[in-house]
N, C-alpha and C positions, 0 to 999 in steps of 0.2 A: 527609454528602453523599457519593454514589456517585462514583467516579472515572470519567471518561470512557473509554469502551471503544475500544481501537485494535486492529485486525486486521492482522497482518503475514503476507503470503503470499509465502514465499521458500523455495526449496529448498536454500539455502545456510545450514546451521546456524550458522556463524560470524556471518553478517549478522543472522540472527534473534536470536541471543544478545546481540549488541551493541545492537540496537534495544531489546531487552527491558531491558538494563542502563541504557541512556540514559533510557528512558521510564518504566520500571517504578515509580519512586517516586511519580510524579504521575498515572499513567494505568493502567488495567487493560489489560495487553497480552496478546493471545491470538495464538499463532503456529501457522501450518500450512504445510506444505511442498509442498502441491499445488493447482494451479490448478483441477483438476477439482472439488474439494470447496469452492472459494472462494465460489462463488455461493450454494450451499445455506447455508453458515455465515453468510455476510453477510446473507442474507434472514432468517434466524432470530435472529441476535445483534444486528443493527441497530447495528453500530459507529459511532462518531463520526467515524472516519477509517480508511482503508485504505492501508497501505503495500504496494506491489505490484511485484514483481520481473518483468522481461520474459522473461529466458531460463530457462524451467523445462520439463521433460519433460512429455510427454502433452498439455498445454494451456498455451500460453505466455500472458505477461501482456497482450499485445494482444487475444487472444481473450477473457481473462477481463474485461478493461475493457470491451470491447464488450458482453459479456453483462451486466456490471453496469449499464451505462448504458442497456441495452434492457429491464431489469426495473423495474417500478413500485416494488418494495420496496427497491431499492438504488440507484436512478438519482440521488438527491440526496446520496448519502454522498461526501464528498470523497475522491479517490483521489491519492496521491502515489506516483509511480513512483520505484523505486530500482533502478538498473541499471549494470551494467558497460558497456553499449553507450553510448559517448560521443560519437557522431556527432550533429550538429545535426538530420539527418533522422530520426533515432530519437526524439529529444526532440519534434520537430515533429508526428510521427505520433501520439505518445502524447497531446499536448495536443490535437490534432484530434480524436481519439477520446473525449475528455472527461476526461482527467486534469487535475487542478487544478495539479500541479507535478511537477517531474522532478528527481531527485538522482542525481548520479553516484557510482558506487562507485569507490575505497573511500570511505565515507561520513564526513562530518565530524559528530561528535555535536552541536555547537552549532548547525550548519545545519539538522540534522534537527529538533532541538527547536524552534527558532525557526520554521521552516516550518510545523510542526504547529500551534504556537500561533496563527499567522497564519490558518490554514485552518479553525481551530475557532471563530474569532470570528464 
């Protein structure tokens, strides 16, 4: 049986590596560091879930999230935001734009794993 595909979109290599180490045994994790390429890759890859950072150069996570949710090929893919922005207004905006969940950095590996399992059901 193939492992579920998880797309990680984060320009922080430490966070991407941590997610890969937390999820890599049970999931096929693909990491990219650019929001610009996230829509195209998500459309072709059709991941089971996307972890998305907010603060990225060129195209931030809010813009990527809007694009994902307005695209017929990606609008049903669960998106979990992972961000250092820890204001309630940031979380509320992400959820209003269609994110399924919001995880604050620094991430707790157990929290990441459990939230992913919940959203894949």
